[in-house]
Short mmCIF file of the C-alpha atoms (twelve columns), coordinates in Angstrom:
data_MODEL
# 
_entry.id   MODEL 
# 
loop_
_atom_site.group_PDB 
_atom_site.id 
_atom_site.type_symbol 
_atom_site.label_atom_id 
_atom_site.label_alt_id 
_atom_site.label_comp_id 
_atom_site.label_asym_id 
_atom_site.label_seq_id 
_atom_site.Cartn_x 
_atom_site.Cartn_y 
_atom_site.Cartn_z 
_atom_site.pdbx_PDB_model_num 
ATOM 1   C CA . LYS A 1   0.068   -0.043  0.074  1 
ATOM 2   C CA . SER A 2   1.478   3.283   -1.129 1 
ATOM 3   C CA . GLU A 3   0.804   6.243   1.055  1 
ATOM 4   C CA . SER A 4   1.286   9.735   -0.342 1 
ATOM 5   C CA . LEU A 5   1.873   13.025  1.255  1 
ATOM 6   C CA . PRO A 6   -0.448  15.750  0.352  1 
ATOM 7   C CA . THR A 7   1.175   18.315  -2.177 1 
ATOM 8   C CA . SER A 8   -0.846  21.367  -1.195 1 
ATOM 9   C CA . THR A 9   -3.467  22.464  1.234  1 
ATOM 10  C CA . LYS A 10  -5.533  25.648  1.229  1 
ATOM 11  C CA . GLN A 11  -3.837  27.675  3.908  1 
ATOM 12  C CA . SER A 12  -5.012  31.180  3.335  1 
ATOM 13  C CA . GLU A 13  -7.286  33.365  1.102  1 
ATOM 14  C CA . GLN A 14  -7.749  37.122  0.517  1 
ATOM 15  C CA . LYS A 15  -10.927 38.950  1.332  1 
ATOM 16  C CA . THR A 16  -11.676 42.641  0.298  1 
ATOM 17  C CA . ALA A 17  -13.793 44.818  2.373  1 
ATOM 18  C CA . GLY A 18  -14.139 48.293  0.943  1 
ATOM 19  C CA . ASP A 19  -10.610 49.559  0.019  1 
ATOM 20  C CA . LYS A 20  -8.991  47.139  2.320  1 
ATOM 21  C CA . THR A 21  -7.663  43.646  1.599  1 
ATOM 22  C CA . PHE A 22  -7.359  41.013  4.437  1 
ATOM 23  C CA . GLN A 23  -5.645  37.788  4.408  1 
ATOM 24  C CA . ILE A 24  -7.540  34.963  6.095  1 
ATOM 25  C CA . ILE A 25  -5.459  32.050  7.364  1 
ATOM 26  C CA . ALA A 26  -7.193  28.832  7.701  1 
ATOM 27  C CA . LYS A 27  -6.588  27.065  10.965 1 
ATOM 28  C CA . PRO A 28  -4.503  23.846  10.352 1 
ATOM 29  C CA . LYS A 29  -6.197  20.757  11.540 1 
ATOM 30  C CA . PHE A 30  -5.997  16.956  11.010 1 
ATOM 31  C CA . THR A 31  -8.422  15.233  8.856  1 
ATOM 32  C CA . TYR A 32  -10.400 12.353  10.550 1 
ATOM 33  C CA . SER A 33  -8.096  9.606   9.035  1 
ATOM 34  C CA . GLU A 34  -4.995  11.674  9.994  1 
ATOM 35  C CA . THR A 35  -6.163  11.846  13.558 1 
ATOM 36  C CA . ARG A 36  -6.508  8.067   13.658 1 
ATOM 37  C CA . GLU A 37  -3.298  7.565   11.826 1 
ATOM 38  C CA . PHE A 38  -1.356  9.957   14.165 1 
ATOM 39  C CA . ALA A 39  -2.702  8.054   17.261 1 
ATOM 40  C CA . THR A 40  -1.266  4.650   15.968 1 
ATOM 41  C CA . ILE A 41  1.689   5.494   13.839 1 
ATOM 42  C CA . ASP A 42  4.328   5.199   16.544 1 
ATOM 43  C CA . GLU A 43  3.137   1.619   17.469 1 
ATOM 44  C CA . GLU A 44  3.172   0.679   13.797 1 
ATOM 45  C CA . ILE A 45  6.695   1.896   13.363 1 
ATOM 46  C CA . GLU A 46  7.819   0.040   16.485 1 
ATOM 47  C CA . LYS A 47  6.327   -3.289  15.154 1 
ATOM 48  C CA . LEU A 48  7.972   -2.856  11.758 1 
ATOM 49  C CA . GLU A 49  11.300  -2.223  13.524 1 
ATOM 50  C CA . LYS A 50  10.961  -5.253  15.739 1 
ATOM 51  C CA . ARG A 51  10.082  -7.435  12.737 1 
ATOM 52  C CA . LEU A 52  13.185  -6.129  10.816 1 
ATOM 53  C CA . GLU A 53  15.303  -7.121  13.850 1 
ATOM 54  C CA . GLU A 54  13.554  -10.595 13.929 1 
ATOM 55  C CA . ILE A 55  14.240  -11.189 10.123 1 
ATOM 56  C CA . THR A 56  17.934  -10.064 10.724 1 
ATOM 57  C CA . GLU A 57  18.306  -12.750 13.469 1 
ATOM 58  C CA . GLU A 58  16.583  -15.275 11.230 1 
ATOM 59  C CA . MET A 59  18.916  -14.466 8.410  1 
ATOM 60  C CA . LYS A 60  21.907  -14.937 10.753 1 
ATOM 61  C CA . ASN A 61  20.518  -18.302 11.979 1 
ATOM 62  C CA . ASN A 62  19.785  -19.523 8.423  1 
ATOM 63  C CA . TRP A 63  23.017  -18.397 6.590  1 
ATOM 64  C CA . SER A 64  23.691  -21.749 5.148  1 
ATOM 65  C CA . ASP A 65  20.169  -22.177 3.792  1 
ATOM 66  C CA . HIS A 66  20.419  -20.042 0.485  1 
ATOM 67  C CA . ILE A 67  16.835  -20.153 -0.439 1 
ATOM 68  C CA . LYS A 68  15.614  -19.262 3.052  1 
ATOM 69  C CA . THR A 69  18.045  -16.418 3.345  1 
ATOM 70  C CA . LYS A 70  16.956  -15.137 -0.149 1 
ATOM 71  C CA . GLU A 71  13.300  -15.228 0.895  1 
ATOM 72  C CA . LEU A 72  13.990  -13.320 4.364  1 
ATOM 73  C CA . ALA A 73  16.201  -10.668 2.365  1 
ATOM 74  C CA . LYS A 74  13.121  -10.188 0.134  1 
ATOM 75  C CA . LYS A 75  10.804  -9.795  3.059  1 
ATOM 76  C CA . TYR A 76  13.355  -7.544  4.786  1 
ATOM 77  C CA . GLU A 77  13.536  -5.167  1.787  1 
ATOM 78  C CA . GLU A 78  9.647   -4.952  1.579  1 
ATOM 79  C CA . LEU A 79  9.405   -4.167  5.368  1 
ATOM 80  C CA . ARG A 80  12.266  -1.649  4.910  1 
ATOM 81  C CA . LYS A 81  10.304  0.161   2.240  1 
ATOM 82  C CA . GLU A 82  7.170   0.292   4.305  1 
ATOM 83  C CA . LEU A 83  9.038   1.460   7.307  1 
ATOM 84  C CA . ASP A 84  10.560  4.271   5.257  1 
ATOM 85  C CA . LEU A 85  7.182   5.385   4.017  1 
ATOM 86  C CA . LYS A 86  5.820   5.216   7.648  1 
ATOM 87  C CA . MET A 87  8.787   7.401   8.846  1 
ATOM 88  C CA . GLN A 88  7.965   9.867   6.063  1 
ATOM 89  C CA . ARG A 89  4.288   10.041  7.130  1 
ATOM 90  C CA . TRP A 90  5.474   10.286  10.721 1 
ATOM 91  C CA . VAL A 91  7.479   13.311  9.959  1 
ATOM 92  C CA . TYR A 92  4.570   14.927  7.969  1 
ATOM 93  C CA . LEU A 93  1.967   14.123  10.884 1 
ATOM 94  C CA . ASN A 94  4.238   15.602  13.542 1 
ATOM 95  C CA . GLU A 95  5.001   18.731  11.485 1 
ATOM 96  C CA . LYS A 96  1.366   19.230  11.107 1 
ATOM 97  C CA . ALA A 97  0.746   18.666  14.850 1 
ATOM 98  C CA . GLU A 98  3.341   21.352  15.581 1 
ATOM 99  C CA . GLN A 99  1.507   23.777  13.190 1 
ATOM 100 C CA . ILE A 100 -1.754  23.007  14.906 1 
ATOM 101 C CA . LYS A 101 -0.218  23.536  18.330 1 
ATOM 102 C CA . SER A 102 1.686   26.780  17.295 1 
ATOM 103 C CA . PHE A 103 -1.470  28.192  15.613 1 
ATOM 104 C CA . GLY A 104 -3.447  27.838  18.902 1 
ATOM 105 C CA . ASN A 105 -0.640  29.695  20.708 1 
ATOM 106 C CA . LYS A 106 -0.953  32.823  18.522 1 
# 
C-alpha cells in the first residue's frame, strides 16, 4: 500500500472589504483519518522495526540455507520500504501537529 503526502493544502485566502484587503489564514487541522493515523503510527513503526530485527536474526541463523536467506532478504526489503514510508508519514504528521499547536498559541 502506497501512502502519499499531500502536495498542497488551502492555507489562506484574501478577502476585500471596501478599500482594504485582508488575508484570512485557515486554522491547520487533522482530517479524521490523519487523527486516527497519528494515534497509531508510533506503534506501527515500532512493530515494523521489531519485525526487521527478527528477520535479521533469522537470516543470521539460516545463513547456510540459501533459499531461506533469499526469501528473508526479500521480506526484509519490503518491510524496509514500508518503514521508510511510515517514517515519512510520521514526519509529516508531527510537523502538522506542531503547526496546529503553534496556531493555537498565537
